[in-house]
Backbone and ligand atoms as CSV (ligand in chain L), in Angstrom:
chain,resi,resn,atom,element,x,y,z
A,1,UNK,N,N,0.838,-1.196,0.000
A,1,UNK,CA,C,0.000,0.000,0.000
A,1,UNK,C,C,0.877,1.252,0.000
A,2,UNK,N,N,0.516,2.204,-0.802
A,2,UNK,CA,C,1.283,3.441,-0.895
A,2,UNK,C,C,0.592,4.535,-0.086
A,3,UNK,N,N,1.337,5.111,0.811
A,3,UNK,CA,C,0.748,6.176,1.620
A,3,UNK,C,C,0.791,7.496,0.866
A,4,UNK,N,N,0.041,8.410,1.317
A,4,UNK,CA,C,-0.008,9.754,0.737
A,4,UNK,C,C,1.395,10.399,0.793
A,5,UNK,N,N,2.077,10.202,1.913
A,5,UNK,CA,C,3.409,10.792,2.075
A,5,UNK,C,C,4.397,10.183,1.080
A,6,UNK,N,N,4.304,8.859,0.857
A,6,UNK,CA,C,5.186,8.205,-0.116
A,6,UNK,C,C,4.943,8.764,-1.510
A,7,UNK,N,N,3.679,8.976,-1.820
A,7,UNK,CA,C,3.337,9.513,-3.137
A,7,UNK,C,C,3.875,10.935,-3.298
A,8,UNK,N,N,3.733,11.731,-2.261
A,8,UNK,CA,C,4.251,13.102,-2.318
A,8,UNK,C,C,5.754,13.090,-2.551
A,9,UNK,N,N,6.412,12.162,-1.883
A,9,UNK,CA,C,7.851,12.016,-2.007
A,9,UNK,C,C,8.220,11.656,-3.452
A,10,UNK,N,N,7.465,10.712,-4.018
A,10,UNK,CA,C,7.689,10.284,-5.399
A,10,UNK,C,C,7.518,11.473,-6.344
A,11,UNK,N,N,6.459,12.226,-6.151
A,11,UNK,CA,C,6.175,13.377,-7.010
A,11,UNK,C,C,7.315,14.403,-6.929
A,12,UNK,N,N,7.779,14.662,-5.726
A,12,UNK,CA,C,8.848,15.655,-5.559
A,12,UNK,C,C,10.154,15.189,-6.191
A,13,UNK,N,N,10.446,13.904,-6.067
A,13,UNK,CA,C,11.668,13.393,-6.686
A,13,UNK,C,C,11.591,13.420,-8.211
A,14,UNK,N,N,10.414,13.080,-8.744
A,14,UNK,CA,C,10.258,13.117,-10.205
A,14,UNK,C,C,10.324,14.563,-10.703
A,15,UNK,N,N,9.784,15.476,-9.915
A,15,UNK,CA,C,9.844,16.898,-10.281
A,15,UNK,C,C,11.304,17.360,-10.341
A,16,UNK,N,N,12.081,16.891,-9.380
A,16,UNK,CA,C,13.504,17.216,-9.326
A,16,UNK,C,C,14.230,16.654,-10.559
A,17,UNK,N,N,13.927,15.400,-10.913
A,17,UNK,CA,C,14.527,14.779,-12.103
A,17,UNK,C,C,14.162,15.561,-13.356
A,18,UNK,N,N,12.901,15.942,-13.411
A,18,UNK,CA,C,12.391,16.675,-14.560
A,18,UNK,C,C,13.096,18.032,-14.670
A,19,UNK,N,N,13.274,18.687,-13.551
A,19,UNK,CA,C,13.927,19.989,-13.524
A,19,UNK,C,C,15.387,19.871,-13.993
A,20,UNK,N,N,16.070,18.794,-13.568
A,20,UNK,CA,C,17.459,18.588,-13.995
A,20,UNK,C,C,17.538,18.349,-15.503
A,21,UNK,N,N,16.614,17.549,-16.017
A,21,UNK,CA,C,16.586,17.281,-17.462
A,21,UNK,C,C,16.310,18.576,-18.217
A,22,UNK,N,N,15.412,19.350,-17.664
A,22,UNK,CA,C,15.027,20.609,-18.283
A,22,UNK,C,C,16.200,21.594,-18.319
A,23,UNK,N,N,17.053,21.526,-17.316
A,23,UNK,CA,C,18.229,22.403,-17.280
A,23,UNK,C,C,19.062,22.247,-18.551
A,24,UNK,N,N,19.194,21.006,-19.019
A,24,UNK,CA,C,19.999,20.747,-20.220
A,24,UNK,C,C,19.339,21.327,-21.467
A,25,UNK,N,N,18.024,21.170,-21.543
A,25,UNK,CA,C,17.301,21.705,-22.696
A,25,UNK,C,C,17.326,23.236,-22.655
A,26,UNK,N,N,17.185,23.773,-21.448
A,26,UNK,CA,C,17.205,25.224,-21.258
A,26,UNK,C,C,18.557,25.802,-21.693
A,27,UNK,N,N,19.629,25.072,-21.395
A,27,UNK,CA,C,20.974,25.521,-21.780
A,27,UNK,C,C,21.066,25.656,-23.297
A,28,UNK,N,N,20.475,24.713,-24.018
A,28,UNK,CA,C,20.477,24.777,-25.484
A,28,UNK,C,C,19.627,25.937,-25.980
A,29,UNK,N,N,18.480,26.127,-25.359
A,29,UNK,CA,C,17.603,27.230,-25.760
A,29,UNK,C,C,18.285,28.574,-25.535
A,30,UNK,N,N,18.945,28.706,-24.389
A,30,UNK,CA,C,19.569,29.988,-24.057
A,30,UNK,C,C,20.645,30.359,-25.070
A,31,UNK,N,N,21.337,29.368,-25.581
A,31,UNK,CA,C,22.403,29.654,-26.542
A,31,UNK,C,C,21.910,29.780,-27.975
A,32,UNK,N,N,20.817,29.107,-28.313
A,32,UNK,CA,C,20.491,28.994,-29.737
A,32,UNK,C,C,19.089,29.428,-30.153
A,33,UNK,N,N,18.202,29.662,-29.206
A,33,UNK,CA,C,16.847,30.076,-29.570
A,33,UNK,C,C,16.804,31.599,-29.632
A,34,UNK,N,N,16.310,32.140,-30.721
A,34,UNK,CA,C,16.195,33.590,-30.839
A,34,UNK,C,C,14.974,34.069,-30.083
A,35,UNK,N,N,15.175,34.993,-29.170
A,35,UNK,CA,C,14.070,35.481,-28.355
A,35,UNK,C,C,14.016,34.699,-27.059
A,36,UNK,N,N,12.988,34.980,-26.267
A,36,UNK,CA,C,12.919,34.306,-24.983
A,36,UNK,C,C,11.809,33.269,-24.985
A,37,UNK,N,N,12.059,32.189,-24.294
A,37,UNK,CA,C,11.055,31.154,-24.134
A,37,UNK,C,C,11.170,30.656,-22.696
A,38,UNK,N,N,10.020,30.456,-22.064
A,38,UNK,CA,C,10.002,30.030,-20.673
A,38,UNK,C,C,9.663,28.543,-20.598
A,39,UNK,N,N,10.608,27.761,-20.087
A,39,UNK,CA,C,10.327,26.343,-19.877
A,39,UNK,C,C,10.450,26.044,-18.384
A,40,UNK,N,N,9.471,25.367,-17.835
A,40,UNK,CA,C,9.480,25.116,-16.401
A,40,UNK,C,C,8.837,23.769,-16.066
A,41,UNK,N,N,9.308,23.197,-14.963
A,41,UNK,CA,C,8.717,21.959,-14.456
A,41,UNK,C,C,7.782,22.335,-13.309
A,42,UNK,N,N,6.561,21.829,-13.370
A,42,UNK,CA,C,5.556,22.151,-12.348
A,42,UNK,C,C,4.807,20.877,-11.943
A,43,UNK,N,N,4.051,20.971,-10.871
A,43,UNK,CA,C,3.148,19.876,-10.501
A,43,UNK,C,C,1.744,20.308,-10.893
A,44,UNK,N,N,1.100,19.515,-11.731
A,44,UNK,CA,C,-0.203,19.933,-12.248
A,44,UNK,C,C,-1.341,19.635,-11.271
A,45,UNK,N,N,-2.563,19.951,-11.684
A,45,UNK,CA,C,-3.708,19.811,-10.784
A,45,UNK,C,C,-4.014,18.355,-10.433
A,46,UNK,N,N,-3.472,17.422,-11.238
A,46,UNK,CA,C,-3.628,16.004,-10.908
A,46,UNK,C,C,-2.479,15.501,-10.038
A,47,UNK,N,N,-1.706,16.446,-9.493
A,47,UNK,CA,C,-0.592,16.102,-8.627
A,47,UNK,C,C,0.492,15.321,-9.374
A,48,UNK,N,N,0.713,15.697,-10.622
A,48,UNK,CA,C,1.685,14.998,-11.445
A,48,UNK,C,C,2.674,15.998,-12.048
A,49,UNK,N,N,3.983,15.664,-12.016
A,49,UNK,CA,C,4.972,16.606,-12.565
A,49,UNK,C,C,4.852,16.719,-14.078
A,50,UNK,N,N,4.978,17.909,-14.579
A,50,UNK,CA,C,4.914,18.128,-16.028
A,50,UNK,C,C,5.737,19.340,-16.413
A,51,UNK,N,N,5.914,19.511,-17.726
A,51,UNK,CA,C,6.706,20.620,-18.242
A,51,UNK,C,C,5.785,21.606,-18.948
A,52,UNK,N,N,5.986,22.876,-18.661
A,52,UNK,CA,C,5.250,23.927,-19.359
A,52,UNK,C,C,6.224,24.710,-20.241
A,53,UNK,N,N,5.751,25.041,-21.432
A,53,UNK,CA,C,6.528,25.876,-22.342
A,53,UNK,C,C,5.709,27.137,-22.567
A,54,UNK,N,N,6.252,28.259,-22.149
A,54,UNK,CA,C,5.509,29.526,-22.177
A,54,UNK,C,C,4.148,29.380,-21.499
A,55,UNK,N,N,4.133,28.641,-20.417
A,55,UNK,CA,C,2.911,28.526,-19.621
A,55,UNK,C,C,1.899,27.511,-20.103
A,56,UNK,N,N,2.176,26.811,-21.196
A,56,UNK,CA,C,1.217,25.793,-21.616
A,56,UNK,C,C,1.898,24.473,-21.917
A,57,UNK,N,N,1.091,23.439,-21.956
A,57,UNK,CA,C,1.639,22.116,-22.217
A,57,UNK,C,C,0.653,21.051,-21.821
A,58,UNK,N,N,1.065,19.806,-21.992
A,58,UNK,CA,C,0.234,18.679,-21.585
A,58,UNK,C,C,1.147,17.692,-20.870
A,59,UNK,N,N,0.572,16.913,-19.977
A,59,UNK,CA,C,1.435,16.069,-19.149
A,59,UNK,C,C,1.754,14.738,-19.802
A,60,UNK,N,N,1.135,14.454,-20.932
A,60,UNK,CA,C,1.270,13.125,-21.518
A,60,UNK,C,C,2.632,12.820,-22.101
A,61,UNK,N,N,2.942,11.554,-22.155
A,61,UNK,CA,C,4.064,11.114,-22.964
A,61,UNK,C,C,5.396,10.891,-22.289
A,62,UNK,N,N,5.772,11.739,-21.361
A,62,UNK,CA,C,7.110,11.617,-20.790
A,62,UNK,C,C,7.133,10.536,-19.707
A,63,UNK,N,N,8.050,9.583,-19.862
A,63,UNK,CA,C,8.206,8.518,-18.872
A,63,UNK,C,C,9.122,9.016,-17.759
A,64,UNK,N,N,8.513,9.407,-16.660
A,64,UNK,CA,C,9.279,10.043,-15.576
A,64,UNK,C,C,10.170,9.063,-14.828
A,65,UNK,N,N,9.888,7.791,-14.951
A,65,UNK,CA,C,10.635,6.807,-14.156
A,65,UNK,C,C,11.763,6.142,-14.936
A,66,UNK,N,N,11.977,6.559,-16.177
A,66,UNK,CA,C,13.008,5.936,-17.006
A,66,UNK,C,C,14.407,6.406,-16.636
A,67,UNK,N,N,15.421,5.850,-17.326
A,67,UNK,CA,C,16.798,6.277,-17.076
A,67,UNK,C,C,16.976,7.767,-17.397
A,68,UNK,N,N,17.970,8.371,-16.761
A,68,UNK,CA,C,18.160,9.817,-16.873
A,68,UNK,C,C,18.355,10.297,-18.317
A,69,UNK,N,N,19.204,9.603,-19.079
A,69,UNK,CA,C,19.442,10.061,-20.455
A,69,UNK,C,C,18.170,9.969,-21.300
A,70,UNK,N,N,17.359,8.951,-20.992
A,70,UNK,CA,C,16.090,8.795,-21.699
A,70,UNK,C,C,15.148,9.944,-21.349
A,71,UNK,N,N,15.150,10.315,-20.079
A,71,UNK,CA,C,14.308,11.419,-19.624
A,71,UNK,C,C,14.716,12.723,-20.317
A,72,UNK,N,N,16.023,12.960,-20.404
A,72,UNK,CA,C,16.515,14.178,-21.063
A,72,UNK,C,C,16.058,14.206,-22.517
A,73,UNK,N,N,16.187,13.073,-23.205
A,73,UNK,CA,C,15.784,13.002,-24.611
A,73,UNK,C,C,14.278,13.230,-24.754
A,74,UNK,N,N,13.501,12.650,-23.859
A,74,UNK,CA,C,12.049,12.807,-23.946
A,74,UNK,C,C,11.617,14.239,-23.645
A,75,UNK,N,N,12.285,14.854,-22.670
A,75,UNK,CA,C,11.961,16.245,-22.335
A,75,UNK,C,C,12.315,17.162,-23.512
A,76,UNK,N,N,13.461,16.914,-24.131
A,76,UNK,CA,C,13.868,17.722,-25.294
A,76,UNK,C,C,12.854,17.571,-26.423
A,77,UNK,N,N,12.421,16.346,-26.657
A,77,UNK,CA,C,11.441,16.072,-27.705
A,77,UNK,C,C,10.120,16.793,-27.412
A,78,UNK,N,N,9.743,16.740,-26.154
A,78,UNK,CA,C,8.497,17.373,-25.730
A,78,UNK,C,C,8.566,18.900,-25.897
A,79,UNK,N,N,9.672,19.493,-25.424
A,79,UNK,CA,C,9.832,20.947,-25.546
A,79,UNK,C,C,9.831,21.342,-27.018
A,80,UNK,N,N,10.535,20.560,-27.831
A,80,UNK,CA,C,10.578,20.832,-29.269
A,80,UNK,C,C,9.172,20.810,-29.881
A,81,UNK,N,N,8.375,19.811,-29.518
A,81,UNK,CA,C,7.033,19.721,-30.105
A,81,UNK,C,C,6.144,20.871,-29.629
A,82,UNK,N,N,6.305,21.266,-28.380
A,82,UNK,CA,C,5.539,22.416,-27.884
A,82,UNK,C,C,5.941,23.695,-28.617
A,83,UNK,N,N,7.244,23.856,-28.839
A,83,UNK,CA,C,7.717,25.047,-29.558
A,83,UNK,C,C,7.170,25.071,-30.979
A,84,UNK,N,N,7.118,23.900,-31.617
A,84,UNK,CA,C,6.609,23.843,-32.985
A,84,UNK,C,C,5.115,24.156,-33.043
A,85,UNK,N,N,4.401,23.774,-31.983
A,85,UNK,CA,C,2.981,24.130,-31.920
A,85,UNK,C,C,2.806,25.637,-31.746
A,86,UNK,N,N,3.705,26.229,-30.979
A,86,UNK,CA,C,3.551,27.642,-30.641
A,86,UNK,C,C,4.167,28.578,-31.672
A,87,UNK,N,N,5.235,28.136,-32.304
A,87,UNK,CA,C,5.912,28.960,-33.310
A,87,UNK,C,C,5.929,28.146,-34.603
A,88,UNK,N,N,4.825,28.105,-35.282
A,88,UNK,CA,C,4.653,27.145,-36.380
A,88,UNK,C,C,5.628,27.308,-37.541
A,89,UNK,N,N,6.199,28.486,-37.679
A,89,UNK,CA,C,7.088,28.673,-38.825
A,89,UNK,C,C,8.553,28.382,-38.504
A,90,UNK,N,N,8.837,28.040,-37.243
A,90,UNK,CA,C,10.235,27.801,-36.872
A,90,UNK,C,C,10.455,26.331,-36.553
A,91,UNK,N,N,11.599,25.808,-36.994
A,91,UNK,CA,C,11.966,24.472,-36.561
A,91,UNK,C,C,13.267,24.571,-35.784
A,92,UNK,N,N,13.204,24.210,-34.524
A,92,UNK,CA,C,14.394,24.295,-33.664
A,92,UNK,C,C,14.684,22.932,-33.077
A,93,UNK,N,N,15.937,22.532,-33.071
A,93,UNK,CA,C,17.074,23.080,-33.833
A,93,UNK,C,C,17.193,22.357,-35.175
A,94,UNK,N,N,17.946,22.944,-36.107
A,94,UNK,CA,C,18.130,22.321,-37.421
A,94,UNK,C,C,19.618,22.277,-37.773
A,95,UNK,N,N,20.015,21.222,-38.443
A,95,UNK,CA,C,21.418,21.006,-38.815
A,95,UNK,C,C,21.834,21.979,-39.915
A,96,UNK,N,N,22.910,22.702,-39.692
A,96,UNK,CA,C,23.388,23.664,-40.679
A,96,UNK,C,C,23.890,22.947,-41.939
A,97,UNK,N,N,24.556,21.829,-41.721
A,97,UNK,CA,C,25.147,21.107,-42.853
A,97,UNK,C,C,24.082,20.506,-43.782
A,98,UNK,N,N,23.028,19.964,-43.207
A,98,UNK,CA,C,22.029,19.260,-44.030
A,98,UNK,C,C,20.691,19.987,-44.135
A,99,UNK,N,N,20.578,21.130,-43.431
A,99,UNK,CA,C,19.344,21.900,-43.465
A,99,UNK,C,C,18.125,21.046,-43.113
A,100,UNK,N,N,18.288,20.230,-42.104
A,100,UNK,CA,C,17.204,19.357,-41.657
A,100,UNK,C,C,17.010,19.519,-40.154
A,101,UNK,N,N,15.763,19.395,-39.722
A,101,UNK,CA,C,15.485,19.499,-38.299
A,101,UNK,C,C,16.146,18.370,-37.521
A,102,UNK,N,N,16.617,18.698,-36.334
A,102,UNK,CA,C,17.233,17.680,-35.471
A,102,UNK,C,C,16.182,17.071,-34.563
A,103,UNK,N,N,16.448,15.851,-34.148
A,103,UNK,CA,C,15.545,15.150,-33.246
A,103,UNK,C,C,16.337,14.617,-32.065
A,104,UNK,N,N,15.722,14.617,-30.903
A,104,UNK,CA,C,16.425,14.064,-29.754
A,104,UNK,C,C,16.497,12.552,-29.894
A,105,UNK,N,N,17.587,11.996,-29.392
A,105,UNK,CA,C,17.790,10.549,-29.463
A,105,UNK,C,C,18.735,10.153,-28.338
A,106,UNK,N,N,18.825,8.857,-28.091
A,106,UNK,CA,C,19.810,8.359,-27.126
A,106,UNK,C,C,20.831,7.538,-27.890
A,107,UNK,N,N,22.091,7.911,-27.765
A,107,UNK,CA,C,23.178,7.178,-28.400
A,107,UNK,C,C,24.224,6.866,-27.330
A,108,UNK,N,N,24.533,5.607,-27.153
A,108,UNK,CA,C,25.503,5.180,-26.135
A,108,UNK,C,C,25.193,5.777,-24.762
A,109,UNK,N,N,23.938,5.679,-24.379
A,109,UNK,CA,C,23.484,6.171,-23.077
A,109,UNK,C,C,23.674,7.672,-22.870
A,110,UNK,N,N,23.691,8.416,-23.964
A,110,UNK,CA,C,23.770,9.875,-23.875
A,110,UNK,C,C,22.619,10.455,-24.700
A,111,UNK,N,N,21.961,11.477,-24.141
A,111,UNK,CA,C,20.897,12.159,-24.875
A,111,UNK,C,C,21.544,13.137,-25.850
A,112,UNK,N,N,21.198,13.012,-27.120
A,112,UNK,CA,C,21.850,13.819,-28.161
A,112,UNK,C,C,20.814,14.421,-29.116
A,113,UNK,N,N,21.285,15.404,-29.876
A,113,UNK,CA,C,20.528,15.928,-31.021
A,113,UNK,C,C,21.018,15.186,-32.239
A,114,UNK,N,N,20.104,14.534,-32.924
A,114,UNK,CA,C,20.430,13.644,-34.038
A,114,UNK,C,C,19.884,14.215,-35.341
A,115,UNK,N,N,20.738,14.218,-36.374
A,115,UNK,CA,C,20.322,14.686,-37.696
A,115,UNK,C,C,19.989,13.476,-38.555
A,116,UNK,N,N,18.726,13.387,-38.977
A,116,UNK,CA,C,18.322,12.251,-39.812
A,116,UNK,C,C,18.798,12.444,-41.245
A,117,UNK,N,N,19.058,13.715,-41.617
A,117,UNK,CA,C,19.525,13.997,-42.977
A,117,UNK,C,C,20.887,13.373,-43.238
A,118,UNK,N,N,21.790,13.532,-42.289
A,118,UNK,CA,C,23.145,13.006,-42.456
A,118,UNK,C,C,23.428,11.843,-41.533
A,119,UNK,N,N,22.404,11.399,-40.779
A,119,UNK,CA,C,22.580,10.279,-39.844
A,119,UNK,C,C,23.779,10.507,-38.932
A,120,UNK,N,N,23.779,11.647,-38.276
A,120,UNK,CA,C,24.903,11.917,-37.376
A,120,UNK,C,C,24.439,12.656,-36.120
A,121,UNK,N,N,25.267,12.544,-35.083
A,121,UNK,CA,C,25.033,13.288,-33.848
A,121,UNK,C,C,25.577,14.692,-34.046
A,122,UNK,N,N,24.760,15.698,-33.767
A,122,UNK,CA,C,25.230,17.079,-33.882
A,122,UNK,C,C,25.873,17.512,-32.560
A,123,UNK,N,N,25.204,17.214,-31.451
A,123,UNK,CA,C,25.811,17.474,-30.141
A,123,UNK,C,C,24.958,16.826,-29.066
A,124,UNK,N,N,25.501,16.815,-27.875
A,124,UNK,CA,C,24.735,16.326,-26.746
A,124,UNK,C,C,23.652,17.336,-26.407
A,125,UNK,N,N,22.544,16.871,-25.853
A,125,UNK,CA,C,21.518,17.809,-25.395
A,125,UNK,C,C,22.074,18.539,-24.177
A,126,UNK,N,N,22.059,19.851,-24.258
A,126,UNK,CA,C,22.670,20.672,-23.222
A,126,UNK,C,C,24.013,21.231,-23.679
A,127,UNK,N,N,24.527,20.700,-24.788
A,127,UNK,CA,C,25.813,21.172,-25.308
A,127,UNK,C,C,25.716,21.560,-26.760
A,128,UNK,N,N,24.532,22.005,-27.155
A,128,UNK,CA,C,24.295,22.337,-28.561
A,128,UNK,C,C,25.218,23.467,-29.000
A,129,UNK,N,N,25.935,23.237,-30.088
A,129,UNK,CA,C,26.894,24.206,-30.592
A,129,UNK,C,C,26.196,25.120,-31.613
A,130,UNK,N,N,26.080,26.418,-31.297
A,130,UNK,CA,C,25.348,27.331,-32.180
A,130,UNK,C,C,25.917,27.377,-33.599
A,131,UNK,N,N,27.195,27.052,-33.771
A,131,UNK,CA,C,27.781,27.130,-35.103
A,131,UNK,C,C,27.385,25.939,-35.990
A,132,UNK,N,N,26.790,24.901,-35.371
A,132,UNK,CA,C,26.435,23.701,-36.133
A,132,UNK,C,C,24.964,23.646,-36.539
A,133,UNK,N,N,24.207,24.648,-36.071
A,133,UNK,CA,C,22.781,24.640,-36.401
A,133,UNK,C,C,22.367,25.941,-37.075
A,134,UNK,N,N,21.158,25.911,-37.661
A,134,UNK,CA,C,20.617,27.145,-38.248
A,134,UNK,C,C,19.449,27.621,-37.398
L,1,ZN,ZN,ZN,23.165,16.976,-40.442
């Protein structure tokens, strides 16, 4: 049986994990996104941790209990999809060499930005190099 206190503890720990994953995505946004965007981890009305992008979002999809690199990749994917919904004419981030949008992926237990155009890793999530993207 799970007590209310155990559940609260679980929620707070997942929120902490989510916030750490978000830090990496935020680092990429700060260096490479033109303009400001607010990304934050919150606990929603169903008492479940979720990510908001400019104050909106949905809690679905992210596996909060998975390995850390997987969580980072999923959070990056989620933030990217929210940005595309909100800024329909922009694709962030995109490979400069192949002019193709990048997608989050896990390679050798590291969360990375992956270019499907050239089948290559552009950089780790959180270490996006502004000179390699458009
Ligand atoms: Zn590429």
